[in-house]
C-alpha positions as CSV (number, residue, x, y, z in Angstrom):
1,X,55.6,134.3,103.7
2,X,56.5,133.0,106.9
3,X,53.1,131.1,108.9
4,X,52.1,131.7,112.5
5,X,50.4,129.1,113.5
6,X,48.9,129.0,117.6
7,X,48.7,125.5,119.0
8,X,46.3,125.3,121.3
9,X,46.3,122.8,124.2
10,X,44.6,123.7,127.2
11,X,44.7,120.5,129.2
12,X,45.6,119.4,132.3
13,X,48.5,117.0,133.1
14,X,50.9,115.7,130.6
15,X,49.5,113.1,128.6
16,X,49.6,111.7,125.0
17,X,48.0,114.8,123.6
18,X,50.1,116.9,125.2
19,X,53.6,114.6,124.1
20,X,52.3,115.1,120.8
21,X,51.8,118.9,120.9
22,X,55.3,119.3,121.9
23,X,56.4,116.8,119.4
24,X,55.3,119.0,116.4
25,X,55.5,122.7,118.0
26,X,59.6,121.1,118.5
27,X,59.0,119.1,114.8
28,X,58.3,122.7,113.4
29,X,60.8,124.4,115.3
30,X,62.5,127.3,112.6
31,X,60.1,126.1,109.7
32,X,57.7,128.3,110.8
33,X,56.4,130.7,113.4
34,X,54.7,129.4,116.1
35,X,52.5,130.4,119.7
36,X,51.6,128.1,122.2
37,X,48.8,128.5,123.9
38,X,48.8,126.9,127.4
39,X,47.2,126.6,130.4
40,X,49.4,127.9,133.2
41,X,51.1,125.9,135.5
42,X,50.9,123.0,134.2
43,X,53.9,120.5,132.3
44,X,53.3,121.5,129.3
45,X,53.7,125.2,129.2
46,X,57.1,124.0,131.1
47,X,58.2,122.1,128.9
48,X,58.7,123.7,125.8
49,X,60.9,127.1,127.8
50,X,63.3,127.7,126.0
51,X,62.2,127.0,122.3
52,X,61.5,129.3,119.7
53,X,57.3,130.1,121.0
54,X,56.0,132.4,122.2
55,X,54.2,131.7,125.1
56,X,50.8,133.0,125.9
57,X,48.9,131.4,129.8
58,X,45.8,131.2,130.2
59,X,42.9,130.3,132.9
60,X,41.1,127.8,130.3
61,X,38.0,129.2,130.2
62,X,36.7,129.2,126.4
63,X,36.6,133.0,126.6
64,X,40.2,133.7,128.0
65,X,41.6,131.1,124.9
66,X,39.2,132.8,122.7
67,X,41.1,136.2,123.2
68,X,44.4,134.8,123.7
69,X,44.4,134.0,119.3
70,X,44.8,137.2,118.3
71,X,47.6,137.8,115.8
72,X,48.3,134.4,113.9
73,X,47.5,132.9,110.6
74,X,45.9,129.8,111.6
75,X,45.2,128.1,114.6
76,X,46.0,125.1,115.8
77,X,43.4,123.2,118.5
78,X,44.9,120.3,119.7
79,X,42.1,119.1,122.5
80,X,38.3,119.1,122.2
81,X,37.2,121.8,124.6
82,X,39.0,124.5,122.8
83,X,37.9,123.9,119.7
84,X,34.9,127.0,120.5
85,X,37.4,129.7,121.6
86,X,38.8,128.9,117.8
87,X,35.0,129.5,116.7
88,X,34.8,132.0,118.7
89,X,37.3,134.0,118.1
90,X,36.9,132.8,113.4
91,X,33.2,134.9,114.5
92,X,35.2,138.0,115.1
93,X,36.8,137.5,112.3
94,X,39.6,136.0,113.9
95,X,42.4,133.2,112.0
96,X,40.5,129.9,110.3
97,X,41.3,127.3,112.4
98,X,42.6,123.5,112.7
99,X,40.9,120.5,114.7
100,X,42.5,117.6,115.7
101,X,40.7,114.9,117.7
102,X,42.9,112.5,119.5
103,X,40.1,110.7,121.5
104,X,37.5,108.3,120.1
105,X,34.8,108.9,122.5
106,X,31.5,110.6,120.7
107,X,31.4,114.0,120.3
108,X,28.3,115.5,122.1
109,X,25.7,116.1,120.1
110,X,24.6,119.7,120.4
111,X,24.6,123.1,118.2
112,X,27.6,124.3,118.8
113,X,29.6,121.5,118.7
114,X,28.2,121.3,115.3
115,X,28.7,124.8,113.8
116,X,32.3,124.6,115.3
117,X,33.5,121.4,113.9
118,X,31.5,122.9,111.0
119,X,33.7,125.7,110.7
120,X,36.7,124.2,110.7
121,X,39.3,125.0,107.8
122,X,40.1,121.1,108.0
123,X,39.4,118.3,110.5
124,X,42.2,116.0,111.3
125,X,41.9,111.9,113.2
126,X,45.2,110.3,115.2
127,X,43.7,107.1,113.3
128,X,41.2,106.1,110.6
129,X,38.9,104.5,113.3
130,X,38.6,108.1,115.6
131,X,38.0,109.5,111.6
132,X,35.0,107.4,111.6
133,X,33.8,108.7,114.9
134,X,34.7,111.9,113.2
135,X,32.1,111.3,110.6
136,X,29.1,109.0,113.1
137,X,28.9,112.5,114.7
138,X,28.7,114.8,111.5
139,X,28.6,112.6,107.8
140,X,29.1,115.6,106.0
141,X,32.9,116.9,107.4
142,X,35.7,116.0,105.8
143,X,38.1,114.6,108.3
144,X,42.0,113.8,107.2
145,X,43.9,111.5,109.1
146,X,47.6,112.2,110.2
147,X,48.6,109.5,113.3
148,X,50.4,110.4,116.2
149,X,54.2,109.8,116.2
150,X,56.8,107.7,118.4
151,X,58.1,109.8,120.9
152,X,62.6,109.4,120.0
153,X,62.8,108.4,123.3
154,X,66.6,108.2,124.2
155,X,67.9,105.3,126.1
156,X,70.6,105.2,128.7
157,X,72.4,101.9,128.6
158,X,73.1,102.2,132.3
159,X,70.2,103.3,133.8
160,X,68.2,100.5,132.0
161,X,70.3,98.1,133.0
162,X,70.5,99.2,136.4
163,X,66.6,99.1,136.4
164,X,66.3,95.6,135.8
165,X,68.8,94.8,138.0
166,X,66.5,96.9,140.4
167,X,63.2,94.7,140.3
168,X,65.4,91.8,139.9
169,X,62.6,89.4,137.2
170,X,63.5,87.1,134.6
171,X,60.7,88.5,133.1
172,X,59.3,92.3,133.0
173,X,55.8,93.3,131.8
174,X,55.3,96.9,131.8
175,X,53.1,99.6,130.9
176,X,53.6,103.2,130.8
177,X,50.6,105.1,130.5
178,X,48.5,107.7,133.2
179,X,47.1,106.2,136.2
180,X,43.3,106.8,135.0
181,X,42.2,103.7,135.6
182,X,38.4,104.4,133.2
183,X,40.3,104.5,130.4
184,X,43.8,101.9,130.9
185,X,41.7,99.9,133.4
186,X,45.3,99.3,135.6
187,X,43.1,97.3,137.3
188,X,43.5,94.2,134.7
189,X,46.7,93.6,135.4
190,X,47.2,93.5,139.1
191,X,44.1,91.2,139.0
192,X,46.5,89.5,136.7
193,X,49.6,90.1,138.7
194,X,48.4,88.9,141.4
195,X,47.1,85.7,140.0
196,X,50.3,85.1,138.6
197,X,52.5,86.0,141.8
198,X,52.4,82.0,142.5
199,X,52.3,81.0,139.5
200,X,54.3,82.4,137.6
201,X,57.4,84.0,140.1
202,X,59.6,85.3,137.9
203,X,57.5,87.7,136.1
204,X,57.5,91.2,137.6
205,X,54.7,93.8,136.4
206,X,55.6,97.7,136.0
207,X,53.0,100.3,136.3
208,X,55.1,103.4,135.1
209,X,52.9,107.1,135.7
210,X,50.4,109.0,137.7
211,X,47.2,110.4,138.0
212,X,44.0,110.8,139.9
213,X,44.0,107.0,140.1
214,X,47.1,107.0,141.9
215,X,46.4,106.2,145.0
216,X,42.9,103.6,144.8
217,X,45.2,101.8,142.6
218,X,47.8,101.1,144.9
219,X,45.3,100.6,147.5
220,X,44.1,97.2,145.5
221,X,47.7,96.1,144.5
222,X,48.6,96.2,148.6
223,X,48.4,91.8,148.3
224,X,50.5,91.4,145.3
225,X,54.2,91.3,145.5
226,X,55.0,91.4,142.0
227,X,54.0,94.8,140.7
228,X,56.0,97.6,141.7
229,X,54.5,101.7,141.4
230,X,57.3,104.0,139.7
231,X,55.3,107.1,139.1
232,X,56.1,109.7,136.8
233,X,60.0,109.0,135.2
234,X,62.1,111.8,132.6
235,X,63.1,108.2,131.4
236,X,60.6,107.1,129.8
237,X,62.9,105.5,127.1
238,X,65.1,103.4,130.1
239,X,62.6,101.7,131.3
240,X,60.5,100.7,127.8
241,X,64.8,99.2,127.4
242,X,64.6,97.2,130.4
243,X,61.1,95.7,129.8
244,X,60.4,92.0,128.3
245,X,56.4,92.8,127.2
246,X,54.4,96.2,126.7
247,X,50.9,95.9,128.0
248,X,48.0,98.0,127.3
249,X,45.2,97.0,127.9
250,X,42.4,100.0,127.1
251,X,39.4,100.2,127.4
252,X,39.8,103.6,125.4
253,X,42.5,104.7,123.0
254,X,42.6,107.0,119.8
255,X,45.5,105.1,118.7
256,X,47.7,104.5,122.1
257,X,51.0,106.1,120.4
258,X,53.4,104.7,123.1
259,X,53.2,101.6,121.3
260,X,54.9,103.1,118.8
261,X,58.0,103.7,121.2
262,X,57.9,100.4,122.7
263,X,57.7,98.6,119.0
264,X,61.0,100.8,118.7
265,X,62.3,99.6,121.2
266,X,61.4,95.6,119.5
267,X,59.2,94.9,123.0
268,X,56.0,92.3,121.6
269,X,53.0,93.9,122.6
270,X,49.7,92.6,124.0
271,X,47.0,95.8,123.4
272,X,43.1,95.6,123.7
273,X,41.3,96.3,119.8
274,X,39.5,99.5,120.8
275,X,40.2,102.4,118.7
276,X,43.5,102.8,116.5
277,X,44.9,100.2,118.5
278,X,44.6,98.1,115.5
279,X,46.3,100.3,112.9
280,X,49.3,99.7,114.3
281,X,49.5,96.6,116.5
282,X,48.5,93.5,114.2
283,X,47.1,90.2,115.7
284,X,50.1,88.0,115.4
285,X,53.2,90.2,113.6
286,X,53.9,92.5,115.6
287,X,51.9,91.7,119.0
288,X,48.8,89.9,120.4
289,X,45.5,91.3,120.2
290,X,42.8,91.0,123.1
291,X,39.2,92.4,124.0
292,X,38.3,95.2,126.5
293,X,38.3,94.3,129.9
294,X,39.2,90.4,129.1
295,X,41.4,89.8,132.0
296,X,41.0,86.5,131.7
297,X,42.8,87.3,127.6
298,X,45.9,89.3,129.3
299,X,46.7,86.7,131.9
300,X,46.4,83.9,128.7
301,X,48.3,86.5,126.8
302,X,50.8,87.3,129.0
303,X,51.5,83.8,130.1
304,X,52.1,82.6,126.4
305,X,54.6,85.4,125.8
306,X,56.6,85.0,129.0
307,X,57.0,81.0,127.8
308,X,58.4,81.5,124.6
309,X,61.4,84.2,124.5
310,X,61.5,82.8,120.6
311,X,58.1,84.5,119.5
312,X,59.0,87.4,121.6
313,X,61.7,87.9,119.9
314,X,59.7,87.1,116.4
315,X,57.0,90.0,117.3
316,X,59.4,93.1,118.8
317,X,61.7,92.4,116.0
318,X,58.5,93.5,113.3
319,X,58.4,96.5,115.9
320,X,60.8,98.5,114.2
321,X,59.6,97.9,111.2
322,X,56.7,99.6,111.8
323,X,57.3,102.3,114.0
324,X,59.2,103.8,111.0
325,X,56.2,105.1,109.7
326,X,55.2,106.7,112.4
327,X,58.1,108.9,113.1
328,X,58.1,112.9,114.5
329,X,59.2,113.5,111.1
330,X,56.6,112.7,108.9
331,X,53.6,114.1,111.6
332,X,55.5,117.2,111.5
333,X,56.1,117.9,107.7
334,X,52.4,116.4,107.4
335,X,50.7,118.9,109.4
336,X,53.5,121.5,108.0
337,X,51.5,120.7,104.5
338,X,49.2,120.9,105.6
339,X,49.0,124.4,107.1
340,X,50.7,125.8,104.1
341,X,47.7,124.5,101.9
342,X,44.7,126.1,104.3
343,X,46.7,129.3,104.0
344,X,47.0,129.4,100.0
345,X,43.5,128.6,99.8
346,X,43.0,131.2,102.1
347,X,45.4,133.9,99.7
348,X,43.0,132.7,97.1
349,X,39.7,133.4,98.2
350,X,41.3,136.8,99.1
351,X,42.5,137.4,95.7
352,X,39.0,137.3,94.7
353,X,37.3,138.8,96.4
354,X,39.7,141.6,96.0
355,X,39.1,140.7,92.0
356,X,35.6,140.8,92.6
357,X,35.2,144.4,94.1
C-alpha cells in the first residue's frame, strides 16, 4: 500500500522550518504520495511547484486547515499552530498525526494543548534539547528525535569569488538568518562590527537574509562601514563559500540547521550555547560556543579566529565529518520509517477491531 501523507505548514514567510519541510517533500518525492497544506501566497507553496505533490492552499485558520486534511493516511504537522487543526480533524474520524517540534521555546500550558499533543500518534523533536522542552510540558509524552538536515546548497565558484571581490576584505564574517532580532540577535553583530571597524579594518561582516526587523537593524548600522546587508538571496551556498567565519549569536534556536550548511563548506563557527546548537557545534572541535547576549564574547571569538588561519582551518576541517550525519537523505529515511511504523500499527489495530467484532 502506498502511503498518502499530508504535510502541514501554514507559517508566513520562509525560514528554517519551511526549508526543512521543503527538503522532506523533495526527498520523499516518488517514494510516497504527498499533499502539502500551505498558506496561500507564501513562498513554501511556490517552491514546491512542479514536484509530485498535491497543493491545498488555505488562509491559515485552524478550521480551514482541518477541513483540508481529508483523504490521507497520515498528517505531518510542521509548525505549532496546526497541531490543533490536526487534533480537531482526528476527533471527527480523520487521519492520525505526527507533530514535529522545531523550536525550543516552551509550549503554552492549557487544556487544548495537552489534548492535542497527547492525541498525536508520535511527537518528533529536531534536537535532544527540544525533546526535553516537550517532556517538561508533559512528562508522559514520548518524543523521538529526528535532527534537521543540511540543505545541500549548490555552489558556483565563480559567483562565490565575485562575492569576495565585491566586499574587498581579507576576512569575511557571515551570518545567514531571518532578520528577527528578538531571536537571532543581529544587534550584537552590529555592535561588534562597530567596535572592530577601526581595530580590525580587514574584517567585514555580511548579514544574509530579510525579515521583520530589517529596517530597524539597517538604521542601527547606519554608522557601521564594515557591515553589509544582502537581503534575501537564493544562492546561499555561494555566500557560505565566500565566507571565512560563520556566526550565529541567537538567543534561542531549535537546532540552527544553517550551521550544518556552514559545516559542509568547512567554515569555523561561532554560535551561542542555546537549544540544540551544542549538539552539532562542539566547542573547540568545529567551532567556538559563547553565551547568548554576550557581545563581548562574540567580539573576542571573532578576533581570535580572524587572527589565526590555522585555527580557522582546524575547526573548519571537522565540519564536513560532523555534517555527514545530518543530510537530507538521513532525515528523510528516518521520517519514512516513522510513517510506516505508524501505518503498520494502525493496520494491526484495524485488524484487531475487525476480529473482535
